N, C-alpha and C positions, 0 to 999 in steps of 0.2 A: 471973932467969927469972920469978919471981913478979910482979915489976913489969911484965915484958913481957906477962904474961897479964892483968894488970888492965886495961891499955888496951883489949885486945880486949873485955873485959866492958863497958867504957865504950862501945865501938863497938856492942856488943849493945844497950846502953841507947839508943844513938843509933838503932839499928835498931828499937828498940821504938816510938819515935814513928813510924817508917815503917810499922810494923804497924797503929797506929791509923789511919793514912791510908786504908788500905782500909776502915776502919769507915765513913767517910762514903760509900764506895761500897757499903756494906752494903745489904741489901734494903729497909730502911725508907725511905731517901731515894728509892731507885729505885721503890719501891712508890708513894710519894706522887707522884713525877714521872710514872710511867706512867699511873695512873688519871686524872691531870689531862688528858692528851691524849685519853684515851678519853672523858672527860666532854665535852671540846670536840668530839670526833668525834660523840658522840651529839647534842650541841647542834647541830652542823652538820647531822646527819641529821634532827633534829627540825624545823628550818625547812623542810628539803626536803619532809617529809611535810605540815607545816602549810600551806604555800601550796596544796598540791594538794587538801586536804580542806576546811579551814575558811576560809582567806583568800580563795580564789577564788570558791567558791559564795556566801559570805555577802554580798559586795557585789552579786553578780548578783541574788540573791533579794531583797535589800533594795531595789535599784533597780527590779527587775521588779515587786515588789508595790506600791511607791509609785506608779510611773508608771500602772499600770492602774487604781489606785483613783481617780485623778482622772478618767481617761477613762470608767471604769465608772460613776462617780458622774454624769458628764454624760449617758452613755447611759441610765442608769436614770432620771434625771430627765426626759429627753426621752421615754423609753418610758412613764413614768407620766403625763406630760402628754398623750401621744397616747391613752393609755387613758382618761384623764378626758374628753378631748374626744370620743372615740368613745362613751363611756358617757353623756355628757350629752345628745347629740343624740337617741338613741333614747328617752331618758326624756322629753325635751321633746315628742317626737312621740307617745309613749304616754300622756302625761298627759291631754290633752283627750279622747282616744278612750276612756280608762277612765271619765272623768267622764260622757261622753255615754252610754256603755253603762249606767252605773248610773242616770243620770237617766231614760233611756228604758226601763229595766227595769220590769216590772209585778209588783207583789207579789201572790201568790196565797195565799189562806187559806180555811179552812172557816168555819163559822158563828161569829159573834161575839156573845157574850152577856155582859152586865155589869149589876150592881146600881147602878153609878155612871154618870155621864155619859161619853159616848164622843166623842173628838175624833180622827177618822180622817183620814189624809192619803194621797192617791193619788199615782200611779195604783195601783189595787188591784182585784183580782177576788175576789169572795166567793162561794165555791161552797157557798152555804147562805143563812142568814138573818142579819139584824142586829137585835138586840133589846137595849133598855136600859130599866131602871127609872127613868132620868132622861132627860136630853136627848141628842141625837145630832147631831153636826156632820160633814158630808162636805166636805173640802177637796181639790179635784182631780178626777180622772176615776175613776169607780167603775162597776162592773158587779156587781149583786147578783142571784143566780139564784133566790132565795126572797123571802120577805116582809121588810118593814121595820116595826118597831114601836118607838115611842118614847113613854114615859109622861110626857115633858116636851116641850120644844120640838124641832123638827126644822129644821136649817139645811143648805142645800146651796149651796156656792160652787164651781161648776165644772159638770161633766157627770155625770149619774147616769142609769143605766138599771136598772130593777127588773122582774124577771119575775113577781114575786108581788104580794100586796096590800100597801098602805101604810096605816098607822094611826098617828095622833098624837093624844095627849091634850092637847097644848099648841098653840102657834102654829107655823106652817110658813112659812119664808122661802126663796124660790128665787131665787138669783143665778146664772143660767146657763141650762142646758137640762136638763130632766128628762123622761124617758119612762117611763111605768108601763104594764105590760101587763095589769094587773088593776084592780080597783076601789080607790079611795082614799077614806078617811074621816078627816076632820079635825074635832076637837072645839073647836079654837081658831080663830084667824084664819089666813087664807091671803093671802100677798102674793107676787106673781109679778113679778120683774124679769128678764125674759127670755122663756122659753117653757116651757110645761107641757103635755104631751100625755098624756092618760089614755085608754087604749083601753077601759076599763071605766066604771063609774059613779063620779061625783065628788060627794061629800057634804061640805058645809062648814057648820058650826054658827056660826062667827063671821063677821066682816066679810070680804068678798072684794075684794081690790084687784088689778087687772091693769095692769101697766106693760109691755106686750109682747103676748104671744099665749097664748091658752088654748084647748085643744081637748079634748073629752071625748064620751063616748057620751050620757050623761044628766047633767044638772047639777041639783043640789038645794042651794039656798042659803037658810038660815034667817035670814040677816041681810042687810045691804045689799051691793050689787054695784057697784063703782066701776071705771071704766076711766080711765086717765091719758093725756091727749093724744088727738090724732086718729089716731095710729098704733097705738093699742092696741085690740084687739078679741078676741072669743071666739066660739066656735061649739060647739053641742051637737047631735050628729047626730040623736038620737032625742028631743029635747025638753029643756026646762029648767023649773025651778020656783024662783022667787025670791020669798021671803016678805017681804023688805025692799025698800028703795028702790033704784032703779037710778040711778046718778050718773055724770056725766062730769066729770072734773077736768082743767082746762086751765091 
């Protein structure tokens, strides 16, 4: 009977390896097997979400941004070109108008006084007098409402109208047209190339040369008086006094 009992123990030992067989079906292998499909499931779910969110819009945005950049660049360049063309045309039209306005504008100032020589450029209106302890030069068109005094030479190149007296300690040269409303006194020479009209008395201490036209109320010349050519002449409404010789230069 003991021998008969031992074989069943051997059978139990044989059953023991059957018991370890369920050990492979124990939770660890199942746990490892089950999470794997879950991971695959999540992987499957992740691509489902990825195409909807990232994959689909990214190519659209990339293509949409690249395509308009080329077209926008062309449109911007065309727009800038149109702006440049539309900007240049008014500037070309406004350029000469601005220059003509500045060239035709008349400067206005009050009395001008200086211890040095004056070189004035017109057109200019002087609402006062012009006085210099040296020479005075007028270039252009001028209108002086008061007297002109120069302790040096006085030169006029253009048109000058003076409402006051004119006095020069040096020589006076007129190249243009000068109108004086009051008397004129010159201690140097007077040379007229153009016209000189003095509505007052004219007194010249130096030589007087007329190459054009001279008119005054009274003329007093302490030196010679010379007219250049047959077209030059002078007239004194109330008389003349010439202490020097009268000459005609041809």
